[in-house]
C-alpha angles and dihedrals in degrees: 000000000000091000091055089055100044105038097059087056092051091049091056096048096097090159086080092068094069091041089052091054088053091050091051092050091052091045091053091056101041099036098040101123109093094216089057093048092048089052094048094046091053095240089145090050098049087229132074109273096208099072090046091055095046091066090069100058095037092052097040095045092047089055090045093054092050092049090048091054090048091050095242094143103177093048092047091050094053094044090050091050092050091046092050092052088050091051091055093049092047091048092059092050092045093052090050090055093043091063090078101047124116138184115351092000089057091056097042091046092054091051091046091051092047093054090048092050089051089051090052090051093050093047092046090057091045091053092047089056094044094053097039100252092125136019118272145100135254086264091059091048092051096045094050090046090052090051089049090051090052090053090046091053094050091047091049091052092053090046088057089052090052092055107030100033104027097031101230114171090004116140106249090211099049093112098031111118127221128209142190098236124103113237122205117230133201101228125178120222103298114229116219113270095354122126108237127190117225137168122241106184106296093345129087116216138185115225127196124189121206110178106307093339120097120192125191137195131171108275097225111088111235091223106060106343102260121151113264090199087071090057133078140248120260107185105306093338132089116226122215111237094218107055106357101253111160127210127193109242094212096054109009090236120148111258097177133005167226077121115078100178121078121244120250109255128210133204115230127208135170118228120180090342094308128107125239129183136201129186114248103182132066122252093264093054 
């Protein structure tokens, strides 16, 4: 019911498209170092970092609001401070992920970010009052915190839409089954060091030949579903042409993000002059 009321409004807010472009421009300047982006994406974790970080501010600021209403001032002040720090950390990770959104996700992500920035502004003022950096009373601190919590709640709802409805940062291979059977493939002559797309039953793979060794990964990038066969080799990794994620050909492991989930890997063998493949990694990578 609520979703049917809110989402049509979000779909009509085309002002967010231009704002989103501005956010991406700022992101590109501040979050330029690749090592920083890999950290913020959660490439090292094997799981998006942003949703993990959001638990801290949502939990702490919920406790803070309850303590404010109960008049437990010191506890509310500390909980607000912890929640605010969590908001800042989550914002950096969220902006890193937002850099790779398109279409409807681009719009929803801009609106999500805007609500979260408003929440940060309200909580910053609330903290300034609580710790005596600006004039105000406990009432002012509580009211601005409540407004911040409202912005936080709206932003969290839209964040849920980004993940669970639009599929951002969802592993594209989460439901892809494996199997122990060898599958024959019709492979063209494989050029040395060139990613080549082939079919293996219902699956599409990317093969790379180096000398007599042939390595194979699933062709669909785990990040946003682009074709790895259209990418390029970087050392012993294949780089996605869309957003630059890199996957080690020998293991399928993520080398660089924004992808966080490993790529399904396949063994390759030659029988009677024909190639066969078999998946070697579980569905989760």
